Residue frames as qw, qx, qy, qz and C-alpha x, y, z in Angstrom:
[[0.318, -0.527, 0.788, 0.026, 117.75, -149.00, -0.17],
 [0.621, 0.231, -0.650, -0.371, 118.09, -151.98, -2.51],
 [0.902, -0.297, 0.096, -0.298, 116.97, -155.36, -1.18],
 [0.296, 0.606, -0.723, 0.152, 119.89, -157.35, 0.16],
 [0.852, -0.223, -0.472, 0.036, 120.83, -160.45, 2.03],
 [0.169, -0.745, 0.360, -0.535, 121.62, -159.55, 5.58],
 [0.741, -0.118, -0.621, 0.226, 123.45, -161.72, 8.21],
 [0.307, -0.707, 0.264, -0.580, 123.00, -160.58, 11.80],
 [0.526, 0.050, -0.781, 0.334, 124.74, -162.50, 14.64],
 [0.105, -0.190, -0.673, 0.707, 123.13, -162.79, 18.00],
 [0.238, -0.189, -0.342, -0.889, 119.68, -161.99, 16.64],
 [0.396, -0.437, -0.801, -0.103, 117.24, -163.70, 19.04],
 [0.364, -0.785, -0.431, 0.257, 117.25, -160.99, 21.78],
 [0.363, -0.638, -0.019, 0.679, 118.29, -157.51, 22.60],
 [0.150, 0.676, -0.274, -0.667, 119.75, -155.26, 19.90],
 [0.089, -0.150, 0.879, 0.445, 120.06, -158.25, 17.58],
 [0.214, 0.514, 0.827, -0.076, 116.33, -158.92, 17.74],
 [0.168, 0.813, 0.198, -0.521, 115.58, -155.26, 17.04],
 [0.005, -0.528, 0.594, 0.607, 117.98, -155.43, 14.04],
 [0.209, 0.142, 0.938, 0.236, 116.32, -158.53, 12.69],
 [0.243, 0.701, 0.636, -0.214, 112.94, -156.91, 12.79],
 [0.115, 0.787, -0.042, -0.605, 114.15, -153.62, 11.27],
 [0.007, 0.404, -0.706, -0.581, 115.84, -155.22, 8.30],
 [0.184, 0.262, 0.937, 0.141, 113.13, -157.78, 7.68],
 [0.197, 0.747, 0.551, -0.316, 110.39, -155.24, 7.78],
 [0.041, 0.714, -0.284, -0.639, 112.53, -153.08, 5.47],
 [0.797, 0.517, -0.060, -0.306, 112.13, -155.82, 2.83],
 [0.191, 0.631, -0.751, -0.035, 115.53, -157.56, 3.17],
 [0.886, -0.007, -0.462, -0.034, 116.33, -161.25, 3.23],
 [0.238, -0.728, 0.484, -0.424, 117.51, -161.68, 6.83],
 [0.853, -0.058, -0.501, 0.136, 119.53, -164.60, 8.27],
 [0.287, -0.752, 0.370, -0.463, 120.33, -164.42, 11.98],
 [0.576, 0.154, -0.767, 0.238, 122.20, -166.56, 14.38],
 [0.628, -0.631, 0.164, -0.426, 121.51, -167.73, 17.92],
 [0.162, 0.465, -0.843, 0.215, 123.55, -169.89, 20.26],
 [0.054, -0.079, -0.947, 0.306, 121.15, -171.56, 22.70],
 [0.359, 0.340, 0.444, -0.747, 117.78, -169.70, 22.68],
 [0.084, 0.137, 0.847, 0.507, 116.12, -171.70, 19.94],
 [0.053, 0.668, 0.726, -0.155, 112.58, -170.91, 21.15],
 [0.021, 0.770, 0.090, -0.632, 113.17, -167.14, 20.96],
 [0.048, -0.351, 0.595, 0.721, 114.69, -167.47, 17.46],
 [0.071, 0.319, 0.894, 0.306, 111.85, -169.65, 16.16],
 [0.048, 0.750, 0.560, -0.348, 109.29, -167.24, 17.66],
 [0.020, -0.659, 0.152, 0.736, 110.96, -164.31, 15.87],
 [0.073, -0.064, 0.806, 0.584, 110.97, -166.18, 12.56],
 [0.039, 0.526, 0.848, 0.056, 107.29, -166.95, 12.99],
 [0.032, -0.743, -0.312, 0.591, 106.50, -163.34, 13.90],
 [0.034, 0.596, -0.352, -0.721, 108.14, -162.10, 10.71],
 [0.751, 0.438, -0.067, -0.490, 106.49, -164.60, 8.48],
 [0.765, -0.251, 0.578, 0.133, 109.39, -166.92, 7.88],
 [0.772, 0.593, 0.215, 0.080, 109.54, -166.49, 4.11],
 [0.458, 0.758, -0.227, 0.406, 112.51, -164.07, 4.06],
 [0.283, -0.721, 0.492, -0.398, 113.83, -164.66, 7.58],
 [0.911, -0.026, -0.410, 0.028, 115.78, -167.68, 8.81],
 [0.459, -0.771, 0.399, -0.188, 117.60, -168.53, 12.03],
 [0.792, 0.325, -0.494, 0.151, 120.78, -170.58, 12.32],
 [0.762, -0.635, 0.046, 0.115, 122.35, -172.08, 15.43],
 [0.536, 0.667, -0.273, 0.440, 125.94, -170.76, 15.68],
 [0.732, -0.589, -0.081, 0.331, 128.73, -170.98, 18.20],
 [0.351, 0.905, -0.149, 0.186, 130.75, -167.84, 17.43],
 [0.174, -0.785, 0.586, -0.100, 134.46, -168.22, 17.70],
 [0.719, -0.135, 0.682, 0.018, 134.29, -172.00, 17.06],
 [0.046, 0.436, -0.612, -0.658, 135.84, -172.65, 13.65],
 [0.093, 0.163, 0.958, 0.218, 133.72, -175.70, 12.80],
 [0.164, 0.680, 0.610, -0.371, 130.53, -173.79, 13.64],
 [0.126, 0.678, -0.208, -0.693, 131.68, -170.92, 11.35],
 [0.017, -0.184, 0.838, 0.513, 132.29, -173.39, 8.54],
 [0.120, 0.422, 0.898, -0.033, 128.78, -174.89, 8.96],
 [0.167, 0.706, 0.350, -0.592, 127.10, -171.49, 9.04],
 [0.151, 0.579, -0.390, -0.700, 128.60, -170.40, 5.66],
 [0.045, 0.012, 0.947, 0.319, 127.72, -173.75, 4.14],
 [0.103, 0.526, 0.821, -0.196, 124.04, -173.22, 5.23],
 [0.127, 0.581, 0.107, -0.797, 123.55, -169.72, 4.11],
 [0.651, 0.493, 0.578, 0.000, 121.29, -169.75, 1.09],
 [0.483, 0.807, 0.159, 0.300, 122.80, -166.75, -0.71],
 [0.530, 0.241, -0.227, 0.781, 125.79, -164.40, -0.57],
 [0.327, -0.710, -0.422, 0.460, 125.86, -161.82, 2.25],
 [0.301, 0.719, 0.174, 0.602, 125.51, -158.23, 1.30],
 [0.246, -0.737, 0.233, -0.584, 125.34, -156.81, 4.80],
 [0.696, -0.132, -0.633, 0.312, 127.13, -158.32, 7.76],
 [0.322, -0.743, 0.152, -0.567, 126.27, -157.11, 11.24],
 [0.574, 0.077, -0.718, 0.386, 128.56, -158.48, 13.88],
 [0.467, -0.617, 0.027, -0.632, 126.32, -158.11, 16.92],
 [0.890, -0.354, -0.287, -0.031, 126.82, -161.30, 19.01],
 [0.226, 0.588, -0.560, 0.539, 129.06, -161.09, 21.96],
 [0.649, -0.427, -0.603, 0.183, 129.53, -162.39, 25.57],
 [0.170, -0.764, 0.210, -0.586, 129.42, -160.38, 28.70],
 [0.149, -0.475, 0.713, -0.494, 130.14, -161.04, 32.39],
 [0.700, -0.029, 0.537, -0.471, 127.23, -163.42, 32.79],
 [0.886, 0.394, 0.005, -0.245, 126.95, -165.06, 29.28],
 [0.314, 0.651, -0.690, 0.022, 130.61, -165.85, 29.16],
 [0.402, -0.303, 0.806, -0.312, 129.94, -168.58, 31.71],
 [0.851, 0.337, 0.207, -0.345, 127.81, -170.28, 29.08],
 [0.657, 0.641, -0.397, -0.007, 131.03, -170.87, 27.14],
 [0.508, 0.296, -0.692, 0.419, 133.47, -171.78, 29.91],
 [0.654, -0.704, -0.089, -0.263, 133.04, -172.72, 33.54],
 [0.836, 0.016, -0.263, 0.481, 136.74, -172.79, 34.32],
 [0.532, -0.365, -0.164, 0.746, 139.46, -170.46, 35.43],
 [0.098, 0.873, 0.112, -0.464, 139.50, -166.68, 35.06],
 [0.187, -0.452, 0.629, 0.604, 142.12, -167.29, 32.33],
 [0.243, 0.277, 0.875, 0.313, 139.72, -169.34, 30.39],
 [0.162, 0.821, 0.499, -0.225, 137.07, -166.67, 30.63],
 [0.081, -0.732, 0.239, 0.632, 139.61, -164.09, 29.44],
 [0.207, -0.141, 0.805, 0.538, 140.30, -166.28, 26.36],
 [0.237, 0.547, 0.801, 0.051, 136.60, -166.70, 25.71],
 [0.101, 0.840, 0.212, -0.489, 136.01, -163.00, 25.64],
 [0.033, -0.604, 0.495, 0.624, 138.68, -162.48, 22.99],
 [0.210, 0.043, 0.912, 0.350, 137.73, -165.59, 20.99],
 [0.181, 0.644, 0.741, -0.058, 133.98, -164.74, 20.83],
 [0.051, 0.890, 0.238, -0.385, 134.01, -160.93, 20.75],
 [0.016, 0.785, -0.374, -0.494, 136.99, -160.38, 18.54],
 [0.200, -0.258, 0.861, 0.389, 138.19, -163.48, 16.63],
 [0.396, 0.471, 0.787, -0.049, 134.64, -164.51, 15.67],
 [0.313, 0.859, 0.174, -0.366, 133.88, -161.22, 13.93],
 [0.066, -0.636, 0.613, 0.464, 137.23, -161.38, 12.19],
 [0.325, 0.008, 0.917, 0.230, 136.44, -164.83, 10.76],
 [0.409, 0.655, 0.609, -0.181, 132.94, -163.74, 9.71],
 [0.227, 0.862, -0.109, -0.440, 134.18, -160.62, 7.90],
 [0.175, -0.471, 0.765, 0.402, 137.00, -162.60, 6.27],
 [0.408, 0.219, 0.884, 0.066, 134.44, -165.15, 4.98],
 [0.386, 0.738, 0.537, -0.135, 132.00, -162.74, 3.39],
 [0.047, -0.762, 0.210, 0.611, 134.41, -160.07, 1.99],
 [0.268, -0.142, 0.758, 0.578, 135.44, -161.95, -1.18],
 [0.199, 0.548, 0.776, 0.239, 131.91, -162.26, -2.49],
 [0.014, 0.873, 0.268, -0.407, 131.16, -158.62, -1.55],
 [0.166, -0.608, 0.422, 0.653, 134.16, -157.48, -3.54],
 [0.281, 0.096, 0.834, 0.465, 133.21, -159.72, -6.46],
 [0.113, 0.686, 0.705, 0.137, 129.70, -158.34, -6.62],
 [0.241, 0.420, 0.105, 0.869, 130.79, -154.74, -6.12],
 [0.370, -0.608, 0.025, -0.703, 128.91, -153.82, -2.93],
 [0.668, -0.269, -0.653, 0.234, 128.85, -154.65, 0.80],
 [0.277, -0.736, 0.204, -0.583, 128.44, -153.27, 4.32],
 [0.658, -0.151, -0.656, 0.338, 130.05, -154.57, 7.55],
 [0.317, -0.720, 0.133, -0.603, 128.90, -153.14, 10.86],
 [0.546, -0.012, -0.722, 0.425, 130.68, -154.21, 14.08],
 [0.482, -0.759, -0.149, -0.410, 128.70, -153.64, 17.22],
 [0.473, 0.240, -0.595, 0.604, 131.30, -152.93, 19.94],
 [0.453, -0.719, -0.504, 0.156, 130.70, -151.05, 23.17],
 [0.037, -0.934, 0.125, -0.333, 131.38, -147.71, 24.77],
 [0.656, -0.640, 0.400, -0.004, 133.44, -149.68, 27.25],
 [0.717, -0.153, 0.565, 0.379, 136.65, -150.53, 25.53],
 [0.512, 0.541, 0.492, 0.451, 135.57, -149.21, 22.14],
 [0.102, 0.851, 0.116, 0.502, 135.42, -145.55, 23.18],
 [0.210, -0.765, 0.348, -0.499, 136.22, -145.10, 26.85],
 [0.448, 0.180, -0.815, 0.321, 137.77, -146.89, 29.75],
 [0.682, -0.533, -0.022, -0.499, 135.70, -148.21, 32.72],
 [0.198, 0.503, -0.791, 0.288, 138.26, -149.60, 35.12],
 [0.534, -0.195, 0.640, -0.517, 135.70, -151.42, 37.26],
 [0.873, 0.294, -0.035, -0.387, 134.53, -153.52, 34.30],
 [0.905, -0.092, 0.368, 0.192, 136.08, -156.83, 33.21],
 [0.139, -0.691, 0.459, 0.541, 139.43, -156.04, 31.57],
 [0.335, -0.030, 0.838, 0.430, 139.21, -158.80, 28.99],
 [0.309, 0.715, 0.624, -0.056, 135.72, -157.63, 27.94],
 [0.083, 0.922, -0.016, -0.378, 137.04, -154.11, 27.31],
 [0.272, -0.464, 0.678, 0.502, 140.03, -155.51, 25.46],
 [0.410, 0.305, 0.829, 0.228, 137.77, -157.51, 23.20],
 [0.271, 0.866, 0.398, -0.137, 135.75, -154.43, 22.29],
 [0.088, -0.817, 0.336, 0.461, 138.90, -152.41, 21.69],
 [0.371, -0.179, 0.803, 0.432, 140.09, -155.21, 19.33],
 [0.405, 0.603, 0.682, 0.083, 136.74, -155.07, 17.46],
 [0.123, 0.935, 0.063, -0.325, 137.24, -151.41, 16.94],
 [0.201, -0.607, 0.602, 0.479, 140.72, -151.98, 15.62],
 [0.456, 0.218, 0.813, 0.290, 139.33, -154.68, 13.23],
 [0.321, 0.836, 0.415, -0.159, 136.96, -152.03, 11.98],
 [0.010, 0.898, -0.248, -0.363, 139.65, -149.48, 11.32],
 [0.390, -0.346, 0.762, 0.385, 142.02, -152.06, 9.80],
 [0.459, 0.409, 0.761, 0.209, 139.41, -153.37, 7.33],
 [0.247, 0.912, 0.261, -0.200, 138.32, -149.86, 6.46],
 [0.116, -0.767, 0.451, 0.441, 141.87, -148.87, 5.63],
 [0.394, -0.109, 0.834, 0.370, 142.34, -151.96, 3.41],
 [0.319, 0.552, 0.752, 0.167, 139.00, -151.25, 1.67],
 [0.029, -0.602, -0.075, 0.794, 139.47, -147.50, 1.12],
 [0.238, 0.396, -0.476, -0.748, 139.29, -147.88, -2.62],
 [0.095, -0.148, -0.962, -0.207, 136.80, -150.78, -2.66],
 [0.430, -0.353, -0.322, -0.766, 132.93, -150.73, -2.77],
 [0.643, -0.428, -0.628, 0.093, 132.58, -152.21, 0.80],
 [0.168, -0.702, 0.196, -0.664, 131.94, -149.91, 3.76],
 [0.634, -0.208, -0.660, 0.344, 132.98, -150.82, 7.36],
 [0.276, -0.665, 0.123, -0.683, 131.68, -149.12, 10.59],
 [0.386, -0.140, -0.805, 0.429, 131.76, -149.69, 14.27],
 [0.399, -0.643, -0.158, -0.635, 128.93, -148.73, 16.62],
 [0.361, 0.070, -0.731, 0.575, 129.58, -148.48, 20.30],
 [0.462, -0.646, -0.422, -0.437, 126.37, -148.53, 22.35],
 [0.081, -0.423, 0.568, -0.701, 126.13, -147.46, 25.92],
 [0.246, 0.056, 0.853, -0.457, 123.57, -148.75, 28.54],
 [0.470, -0.016, -0.555, -0.686, 120.96, -150.45, 26.38],
 [0.651, -0.124, 0.491, -0.565, 117.85, -152.00, 28.01],
 [0.704, 0.273, -0.585, -0.297, 118.39, -155.67, 27.07],
 [0.932, -0.318, -0.162, -0.060, 118.51, -159.11, 28.72],
 [0.744, 0.192, -0.332, 0.548, 122.35, -158.95, 28.84],
 [0.024, 0.500, -0.281, 0.819, 122.38, -155.64, 30.70],
 [0.732, -0.476, -0.046, -0.485, 119.57, -157.00, 32.98],
 [0.952, -0.168, -0.214, 0.136, 121.67, -160.06, 33.88],
 [0.659, 0.246, -0.271, 0.657, 125.01, -158.31, 34.08],
 [0.149, 0.204, -0.271, 0.929, 123.97, -155.27, 36.09],
 [0.436, -0.376, -0.105, -0.811, 120.28, -154.34, 36.65],
 [0.798, -0.339, -0.472, -0.159, 119.25, -157.57, 38.48],
 [0.639, -0.104, -0.487, 0.586, 121.99, -156.86, 41.09],
 [0.049, 0.233, -0.161, 0.958, 120.66, -153.45, 41.99],
 [0.020, -0.523, -0.750, 0.406, 118.02, -152.67, 44.60],
 [0.209, 0.822, 0.511, 0.139, 115.24, -150.13, 43.69],
 [0.167, -0.946, 0.016, 0.278, 117.07, -147.09, 45.01],
 [0.453, -0.434, 0.547, 0.555, 120.37, -148.12, 43.43],
 [0.450, 0.391, 0.675, 0.434, 118.68, -148.72, 40.12],
 [0.099, 0.939, 0.328, -0.014, 116.94, -145.37, 40.25],
 [0.320, -0.805, 0.263, 0.425, 120.35, -143.72, 41.03],
 [0.532, -0.112, 0.628, 0.557, 122.04, -145.50, 38.12],
 [0.340, 0.667, 0.579, 0.323, 119.41, -144.35, 35.60],
 [0.048, -0.982, -0.151, 0.107, 119.58, -140.78, 36.89],
 [0.438, -0.637, 0.397, 0.495, 123.38, -140.80, 36.48],
 [0.598, 0.232, 0.629, 0.439, 123.11, -141.92, 32.88],
 [0.007, -0.122, 0.299, 0.946, 123.22, -139.39, 29.98],
 [0.406, -0.220, -0.474, -0.750, 119.66, -138.31, 29.39],
 [0.422, -0.179, 0.651, -0.605, 118.70, -140.00, 32.71],
 [0.865, 0.182, 0.141, -0.447, 117.52, -143.05, 30.81],
 [0.597, -0.159, 0.736, 0.277, 118.54, -146.30, 29.31],
 [0.277, 0.396, -0.523, -0.702, 118.82, -146.62, 25.48],
 [0.845, 0.204, 0.335, -0.364, 116.30, -148.81, 23.62],
 [0.615, -0.063, 0.696, 0.364, 117.46, -151.60, 21.31],
 [0.492, 0.710, 0.481, 0.147, 115.37, -150.06, 18.55],
 [0.018, 0.966, -0.132, -0.222, 117.37, -146.82, 18.69],
 [0.357, -0.547, 0.657, 0.377, 120.57, -148.69, 17.97],
 [0.573, 0.308, 0.735, 0.191, 118.90, -150.77, 15.28],
 [0.336, 0.895, 0.282, -0.083, 117.70, -147.60, 13.60],
 [0.129, -0.853, 0.394, 0.316, 121.21, -146.19, 13.53],
 [0.453, -0.228, 0.793, 0.337, 122.65, -149.32, 11.96],
 [0.533, 0.611, 0.585, 0.023, 119.85, -149.36, 9.45],
 [0.234, 0.956, -0.033, -0.175, 120.89, -145.86, 8.33],
 [0.311, -0.666, 0.593, 0.329, 124.60, -146.92, 8.14],
 [0.535, 0.085, 0.793, 0.278, 123.68, -149.58, 5.65],
 [0.455, 0.827, 0.301, -0.135, 122.26, -146.97, 3.29],
 [0.684, 0.416, 0.112, 0.589, 124.42, -145.64, 0.41],
 [0.025, 0.910, -0.020, 0.413, 124.41, -142.14, 1.95],
 [0.697, -0.700, 0.152, 0.028, 126.44, -143.44, 4.88],
 [0.871, 0.291, -0.014, 0.396, 129.40, -144.24, 2.73],
 [0.142, 0.837, -0.187, 0.495, 130.85, -140.88, 3.79],
 [0.576, -0.675, 0.354, -0.296, 131.38, -142.40, 7.19],
 [0.903, 0.230, -0.351, 0.092, 133.48, -145.27, 5.91],
 [0.587, 0.210, -0.544, 0.562, 135.72, -146.38, 8.80],
 [0.276, -0.578, 0.205, -0.741, 133.88, -144.37, 11.47],
 [0.363, -0.189, -0.826, 0.386, 133.61, -145.50, 15.06],
 [0.310, -0.560, -0.228, -0.734, 130.34, -144.15, 16.32],
 [0.044, -0.016, -0.710, 0.703, 129.77, -143.41, 20.02],
 [0.443, -0.394, -0.560, -0.579, 126.14, -144.46, 20.37],
 [0.446, -0.228, -0.734, 0.458, 126.00, -143.95, 24.14],
 [0.193, -0.883, -0.396, -0.165, 124.02, -140.72, 24.54],
 [0.058, 0.867, -0.258, 0.423, 127.30, -139.12, 25.63],
 [0.834, -0.533, 0.139, 0.016, 128.57, -141.64, 28.14],
 [0.858, 0.211, 0.024, 0.468, 131.69, -142.13, 26.04],
 [0.297, 0.618, -0.133, 0.715, 132.70, -138.45, 26.54],
 [0.342, -0.579, 0.342, -0.657, 131.71, -138.49, 30.21],
 [0.692, -0.034, -0.721, 0.008, 132.50, -141.94, 31.67],
 [0.108, 0.183, -0.621, 0.755, 132.75, -140.44, 35.11],
 [0.626, -0.225, -0.050, -0.745, 128.95, -140.57, 35.31],
 [0.939, -0.152, -0.256, -0.172, 129.36, -144.36, 36.02],
 [0.783, 0.095, -0.408, 0.460, 132.99, -144.49, 37.39],
 [0.070, 0.548, -0.297, 0.779, 133.04, -141.39, 39.60],
 [0.047, -0.044, 0.736, -0.674, 132.17, -141.03, 43.24],
 [0.524, 0.177, 0.445, -0.704, 128.82, -142.55, 44.15],
 [0.513, 0.243, -0.633, -0.527, 128.56, -144.71, 41.03],
 [0.753, -0.148, 0.484, -0.421, 126.40, -147.78, 41.65],
 [0.701, 0.454, -0.473, -0.281, 127.93, -149.92, 38.91],
 [0.833, -0.364, 0.415, -0.026, 130.05, -152.20, 41.13],
 [0.294, -0.439, 0.746, 0.405, 132.01, -154.64, 38.98],
 [0.764, 0.516, 0.320, -0.218, 129.75, -155.08, 35.99],
 [0.633, -0.149, 0.530, 0.544, 131.63, -156.10, 32.89],
 [0.196, 0.166, 0.528, 0.809, 130.01, -153.97, 30.19],
 [0.314, 0.437, 0.285, -0.793, 127.46, -151.17, 29.58],
 [0.391, 0.174, -0.593, -0.682, 126.67, -152.71, 26.23],
 [0.611, 0.034, 0.593, -0.523, 123.82, -155.05, 25.96],
 [0.573, 0.325, -0.600, -0.454, 124.16, -157.45, 23.10],
 [0.782, -0.172, 0.489, -0.345, 123.34, -161.07, 23.30],
 [0.167, 0.331, -0.879, -0.301, 124.58, -164.46, 21.97],
 [0.499, 0.118, 0.737, -0.440, 121.30, -166.14, 23.10]]
């Protein structure tokens, strides 16, 4: 794989952190965003040496913050990975108001933000004749329906999948590939806060046993899949929406059927805006 400039949103924890490590150790110039967890972002930059990795504070879905980010990026973006999102717990960092304000925040951060980012980087990708855009959605909303989860969260992931398909259709004859990856239950701080912390020992054991493969997915597994999608060989999958849930997307009843211990969690995905 040629050496590229990679922009990863939500890169300080979870899947984003695994992505930053994978692309930086693969020799790319990596720029990643964080919203509030400056310490974690700075620690990751220090771990990776700092020469080819930089972190930028970013409030996804806020237009002025988008404008500042693109002014600060040192070079054009060759690979955009829209990973940042809010879930049932982290949405409260954006708004502390009514359920309607939370609904709006889900759509603004999880759907409108990635649209703005893609729109900003596409012209230079087309001018330079290459580019990759990977949207990290969720099995909930992106692939399957989980009626106990937050409806606006699922809507936002469905919208991100639509964005993927729409961009892919527009770019069918262009040298820019677009994909969506829909993870399932990934062991990250977001899943911990949204679901795992609320389960007692027996309930947690039951949840894991109900999951496909009887295990949680690691962030590194998702990062490795996205790394491969950014190789030239993956162009054959242009426009693909990949169910990366170990099979939960084809068998959602494992979590929504009788005896499920999920309660009213908002998402089985585990991304982070921290």
